[in-house]
C-alpha positions in Angstrom: -15.6 34.4 -47.6 -12.6 32.3 -48.7 -10.6 34.3 -46.4 -12.9 33.9 -43.5 -12.9 30.2 -44.0 -9.0 30.0 -44.1 -8.9 32.0 -40.8 -11.3 29.8 -39.3 -9.4 26.6 -40.4 -6.2 28.1 -39.3 -7.6 28.6 -35.8 -8.9 25.1 -35.7 -5.6 23.8 -36.6 -3.9 25.9 -33.9 -6.4 24.7 -31.3 -6.3 21.0 -32.2 -2.6 21.1 -31.9 -2.6 22.7 -28.5 -5.1 20.1 -27.3 -3.1 17.2 -28.6 0.0 18.4 -26.7 -1.8 18.8 -23.5 -3.1 15.3 -23.8 0.3 13.5 -24.4 1.5 11.4 -21.6 4.8 12.6 -20.3 7.2 10.4 -18.5 8.1 11.8 -15.0 11.3 10.2 -13.6 10.9 9.7 -9.8 13.6 8.3 -7.7 13.1 4.8 -6.1 11.4 4.8 -2.6 13.8 2.9 -0.2 12.9 0.9 2.8 13.5 2.7 6.0 13.7 0.6 9.3 11.5 2.4 11.9 10.9 -0.7 14.3 11.1 -4.5 14.6 7.8 -6.8 14.6 7.5 -10.4 15.7 4.6 -12.5 14.5 3.8 -15.1 17.2 1.5 -18.3 17.6 -0.9 -17.8 20.7 1.2 -20.2 22.7 4.3 -17.9 22.2 6.3 -19.7 19.3 7.7 -17.0 17.1 6.6 -17.4 13.5 8.7 -14.7 11.7 10.8 -11.6 12.8 10.6 -8.6 10.6 12.0 -5.0 10.2 9.3 -2.7 9.7 8.4 0.8 8.7 5.6 2.3 10.4 2.6 4.4 9.1 1.0 6.1 12.0 -0.1 9.4 10.6 -2.8 10.3 7.9 -0.4 10.8 5.1 1.8 7.9 5.7 -1.2 5.6 6.0 -2.7 7.1 2.9 0.5 6.5 1.0 1.6 3.2 2.5 3.6 1.1 0.0 2.3 3.1 -3.1 5.1 3.6 -5.9 7.4 0.9 -4.4 9.0 -1.6 -6.9 10.3 -4.1 -4.4 10.3 -5.1 -0.7 12.4 -7.9 1.1 10.7 -10.8 2.6 12.0 -9.8 6.1 10.5 -6.3 5.7 6.9 -5.0 6.1 4.9 -1.8 6.6 2.8 -1.5 9.9 0.0 0.7 9.8 -1.1 2.0 13.2 -4.5 3.6 13.7 -5.7 5.5 16.9 -8.7 3.1 17.4 -10.1 -0.2 16.1 -12.5 0.1 13.3 -13.5 -1.7 10.1 -10.5 -1.1 7.7 -10.6 -0.8 3.9 -7.4 -0.9 1.8 -6.9 -1.0 -1.8 -3.8 -1.4 -4.1 -4.1 2.0 -6.1 -0.6 2.9 -7.1 1.0 0.0 -5.6 3.2 -2.2 -7.7 4.1 -4.9 -5.4 1.6 -7.8 -4.8 0.8 -7.9 -1.1 -0.7 -9.9 1.8 -2.7 -7.5 4.0 -3.0 -8.7 7.6 -5.7 -7.2 9.9 -5.1 -7.2 13.7 -7.5 -6.3 16.5 -6.5 -3.7 19.3 -5.1 -6.5 21.5 -2.7 -7.5 18.5 -4.6 -10.6 17.4 -5.1 -11.5 13.8 -8.6 -11.2 12.7 -8.3 -11.4 8.9 -6.3 -11.6 5.8 -6.3 -10.2 2.2 -3.9 -12.6 0.3 -2.2 -12.2 -3.0 -3.6 -8.8 -3.8 -3.8 -7.5 -7.3 -1.2 -4.7 -8.1 -2.7 -1.4 -9.1 -6.3 -2.6 -8.3 -8.8 -0.2 -6.8 -10.9 -3.1 -5.4 -11.8 -2.5 -1.9 -10.0 -5.1 0.5 -11.9 -4.9 3.9 -11.0 -6.3 7.2 -13.5 -8.9 8.6 -13.9 -6.8 11.9 -12.5 -3.9 13.8 -8.7 -3.6 13.2 -6.3 -1.2 14.7 -3.2 -2.5 13.3 -2.6 -3.5 9.7 0.5 -5.3 8.3 1.6 -5.4 4.7 3.8 -8.2 3.6 4.9 -9.5 0.2 2.2 -11.6 -1.3 2.3 -15.3 -0.4 4.0 -15.1 2.9 0.8 -15.7 4.9 0.8 -19.2 3.2 4.4 -19.7 3.3 4.7 -18.8 7.2 1.2 -20.4 8.0 -0.1 -17.4 9.7 -3.5 -17.8 11.0 -6.4 -16.0 12.7 -5.4 -15.7 16.4 -1.7 -15.2 15.7 -0.4 -12.2 17.4 2.1 -9.3 16.6 4.6 -7.6 19.0 6.3 -4.7 17.8 8.6 -1.8 18.9 9.5 1.4 17.3 13.2 2.2 16.8 14.7 4.9 19.1 16.1 7.0 16.0 
């Protein structure tokens, strides 16, 4: 009986040791994702005055739109990411795996600003919806909508780089 209990105890110790090893958090060193200029964008008032010029990365396929600015540690104020969708529809973004606080700007199919989600909380999975159908979404560093006085009705004009 004692031998049976010792064998059972030894088996439990081995199992608990292997379970602990599987649940330990392991640090995975990943390289910093760098900004890659893929186009240029102007934010413009309805009367034509330019508010701001930006270098942009473009997310125009499912993988790029799903990944966005995830895992980035920083972005310059003259940079942004433009999401281009094939059609206008209600859009819902969130900040999962995104370390940079952002302003998220939603634009209709005619490139007119329809709504903003400002000063978003990094790593949050809270839904951040547009207030109407959007075909373009621009992500900027948090606070720039206020700093640049961007308003509903402002427009964007962009061009992809030839590279």
